C-alpha positions, 0 to 999 in steps of 0.5 A: 553468106556465099563466103561461108558456103564456099569455105564449107564446100572447100572443107568437104569437097573431097569427101562428097561421094563418100558423104553421099552414102551417109543417110544424114550427111547426103542431105547436107550435101544436097542442101549445100549443092543448091547454094554453091557457086558454078565452079564448085557445082562443077566439082560437086558433080565430077565427084558424083560421076566419078563414083556414079555407078556405086552412088546410083545403085545404093539405096541411100545415095541414089536419091542424092544422084537424082536430085543432082540430076534434076537440078543440073542446068548447063550443057556441060554439067548434063554432058558430064552426067551422061558420060558417067552414065553411059558405060554403065547403062546395062547395069543401071537399067536393071538394078532397082535403084539405078533404074530410078537414075535412068528414069530421072534422066529421061524425065529431065534431059533434053531428047537430043542429049539422051538419044544413046539412052534410047538407042540402048533401050531399043536394043535391049527392049525385050530384056528390059520389058521382061525385067521388073527393074527394066520395065520402069525404064521402058515405061518411062521411055513409052510415056516420054516417046509417045508424041515424039517421031520415034515412037514408031520404033518402039511400037515395031519392037513391041509388035515384033515381040508381042507373043514373048512380052504378053507371056511374060509376067512383067512383059504383059 
């Protein structure tokens, strides 16, 4: 019942970010996320955004962040997440767990919303392509860019840095 769900959310809303670090409580929180009303959902997303870097780079909570990203619907919800992500792009793209959060955003958000991420990736392409975690982000961009007009930008970066890339364990 919506009333019971709201009561539960009201009880835990101040602890959501800490609950997402818990191996069991994070599943409960995600289940709750699917059923809460739009206002509570915005509050939930804000809690995630307030601790985004810590949640995204943690082995347990990164999955929760990815699930939230996958299930946001409104433009405002997406913008809230992106505004929390942008200051930490460098850290997230090179982190073993954070890279998966960036990959999820690249997979599910509309291209026009994620252009700053693409710009960052193009500016740091070689560093990302020669990093085990950054390479995962690069692969997602190439896969998503393949049929878009901007693929030529990435193609030119690859061509310009071909020798360096082919001589690197990850870049090749």
